[in-house]
Each structure stands twice: as structure tokens, then as C-alpha cells.
C-alpha positions in Angstrom: -10.0 28.2 13.6 -12.4 28.8 16.7 -13.2 32.0 14.5 -13.6 29.9 11.1 -15.8 27.3 13.0 -18.0 29.2 14.8 -18.8 31.4 10.8 -19.9 27.7 9.5 -21.8 26.8 12.2 -23.8 29.8 11.5 -24.0 29.9 8.3 -25.2 26.1 8.4 -27.9 27.8 11.6 -28.9 30.4 8.8 -29.5 28.0 5.8 -31.4 26.1 8.4 -33.4 27.9 11.0 -36.8 30.1 9.3 -35.7 33.1 11.5 -32.2 33.8 11.3 -30.6 35.6 8.0 -27.9 37.7 6.8 -26.7 40.6 4.5 -25.0 37.6 2.4 -21.6 38.6 2.8 -18.9 36.3 4.1 -17.5 39.5 5.9 -20.9 39.3 7.2 -20.5 35.8 8.6 -16.3 36.7 9.6 -18.1 39.6 11.6 -21.0 38.3 13.0 -18.6 35.4 14.0 -16.6 37.5 16.0 -19.3 40.0 17.9 -20.6 35.9 19.0 -17.0 35.3 19.9 -17.1 38.4 21.8 -20.2 37.4 23.8 -19.3 34.2 24.7 -15.7 35.6 25.8 -17.2 38.0 28.1 -20.7 38.0 28.7 -22.0 34.7 29.3 -18.8 33.6 31.9 -21.3 36.5 34.0 -25.1 35.3 33.5 -23.6 32.0 33.9 -22.2 32.9 37.7 -25.5 34.8 37.6 -27.8 32.2 36.7 -26.2 29.3 38.7 -29.2 29.1 41.1 -31.7 28.4 37.7 -28.4 25.6 36.3 -28.3 23.6 39.7 -32.1 23.6 39.4 -32.9 22.3 35.7 -29.8 20.1 36.0 -27.8 22.5 33.5 -31.1 22.9 30.8 -30.9 26.6 31.1 -27.9 26.5 29.2 -30.0 26.3 26.5 -31.6 29.7 27.8 -28.9 30.8 28.2 -27.4 30.1 25.1 -30.2 31.4 22.5 -30.1 34.8 25.0 -26.2 34.6 23.7 -27.0 34.7 20.2 -30.4 37.4 20.3 -27.7 39.9 21.7 -24.3 38.8 19.6 -27.4 39.3 16.8 -28.2 43.1 17.7 -24.8 44.1 18.7 -24.5 43.1 15.2 -26.8 45.2 14.2 -25.2 47.9 15.8 -22.3 47.8 14.5 -23.6 47.7 10.5 -23.2 43.7 10.4 -26.2 42.5 8.9 -27.3 39.2 10.4 -30.0 38.8 11.9 -32.4 36.2 14.1 -35.9 37.4 14.1 -36.9 35.9 17.8 -36.3 33.6 20.2 -37.3 30.6 19.3 -34.7 30.6 15.9 -32.4 31.6 18.7 -33.1 29.1 20.5 -33.0 25.8 17.7 -29.6 28.3 15.8 -27.9 27.9 19.8 -28.1 24.2 19.3 -27.7 24.1 15.8 -24.3 25.7 16.5 -23.7 23.5 19.1 -23.8 21.2 17.3 -21.8 22.4 14.0 -19.3 23.9 16.4 -18.3 20.4 18.9 -18.6 17.8 15.0 -16.4 20.5 13.3 -14.2 20.1 16.4 -14.1 16.7 16.0 -13.2 16.4 12.8 -11.0 19.1 13.1 -9.5 17.1 15.8 -8.9 20.2 17.9 -11.2 19.8 21.8 -10.6 22.7 24.0 -10.0 21.1 26.7 -6.6 19.9 25.5 -5.6 23.0 24.2 -5.6 24.9 27.8 -3.7 22.8 28.3 
């Protein structure tokens, strides 16, 4: 379910954020959702630990920058894997990451899925 939610959230970002695009296939969105999930599961925790002082200093707002960086990194990895998903700038990644986060939150709420309850 998380993979499907991520693919839909990325599609919404493509539709609404100038500077984020893809080659037009659902396979591309599915592949990008997998890459994005991998980056968020492996790279993001490491960077979150390394940037802990910045997180504390900015009262957590630096996580928005971290989310944008993860979207940019995922797009670059996807391009290297031959997946046609593109993020043109950090600004597009910032807005796109915000939108992906909001869409994911809303969809998880509508579907009744909650990460905290799933882990118990």
C-alpha cells in the first residue's frame, strides 16, 4: 500500500509542480516510488542523524530541506537506472516534497493506514 500511495503522491507532484516531470508511463511512477522509498529508508535516517544539530537549531524545519534533498537524490538515482523521472531544481524538489508529504498524509488518513499502528 505504501508503494501505491507513494506513486500516487509523486503523480500529484508531477501534475502540480512546475519542474517535476516524468516520461508519462505508470511504470516510471512505480519505479520512482520504489527508488524514493529506498532513499527514504536507507539514506534519510543517516542524514537525519548527521543533521541533528541543524534539526534542533531550526526546531525541525530543516527536515523540509532534507525531504527536498531526498527527492532530488531519488530522481538522480532513478535517472541513472533509466527511469524517466525528472526534478529540475531544488525549489521544485522542495515544493514537490511538501506536496508528496501532504498527499501521503491525506491518503493514509483516508485509507485508515497509520505507520505508528502498523509497527505495533
